[in-house]
N, C-alpha and C positions, 0 to 999 in steps of 0.2 A: 489425490485431488490436483486439478489443474489450477494454476496460479493465474489470476485474471486482474488486470487493472481497468477499471471502468471510469470513464470520464464523461460527465454530464455537464452541458452548459445550457443554462436556462435562456428564455428570450430576453431577460433584463441583463445578460452578461455575466450572471454570477455562475461559478463553476464549482463542481464537486468532484473529487477523486476518491474513489471507493476501491479497495483491494479485496480480493477473495483468494483463499487458498494459501495464505502466508501464515507463519507462526513467529512469535517473537517480533523484533524490530525489522525483520526482513522486508516487511511491507513498506516501511519508510525508505529503505534502501532502493527498492524497486520502483517506487513512485516518485523519487526525489526530482528526477529530471522534469516530470510534468509540473509538479509543484513550483519548482524554480522558474519554468517557462511562464506560469500562469500569475506569477507575483506573490505578494504578501497573503498568508493564510490568515483568515479571520477566525476560524474555529477548528477543533479537531475532536473526533469521537473515536474512543479506542474499543475495539471489538474484544470479546473475551479471548481469541486467538492471540492477540497481541501479548497477553500475560502467560501464555504457554511458552515453555522452554523448547528450543529447537533441539531435536535428537541428533545425536552424532551422524547417523545414517542419512537424515535429511540434509545436514550441513554439507556433507560430502557429495550428495548428489546435486545440490545447487551449485557446487563448485565447477561443473563441467561446462 
């Protein structure tokens, strides 16, 4: 599955960062630069994929 980071900015200036295709906390690592640039986070919703363990093969593949 492809790894995607989607950034949505509403007309009122509120922003939302959503990740797809990540397992474990790798989504936080991948999207950290956007979250830091946007400022303080007001809420967080974790998807079921967050609670999945990263397999050894996935971890090695991400390292490239």
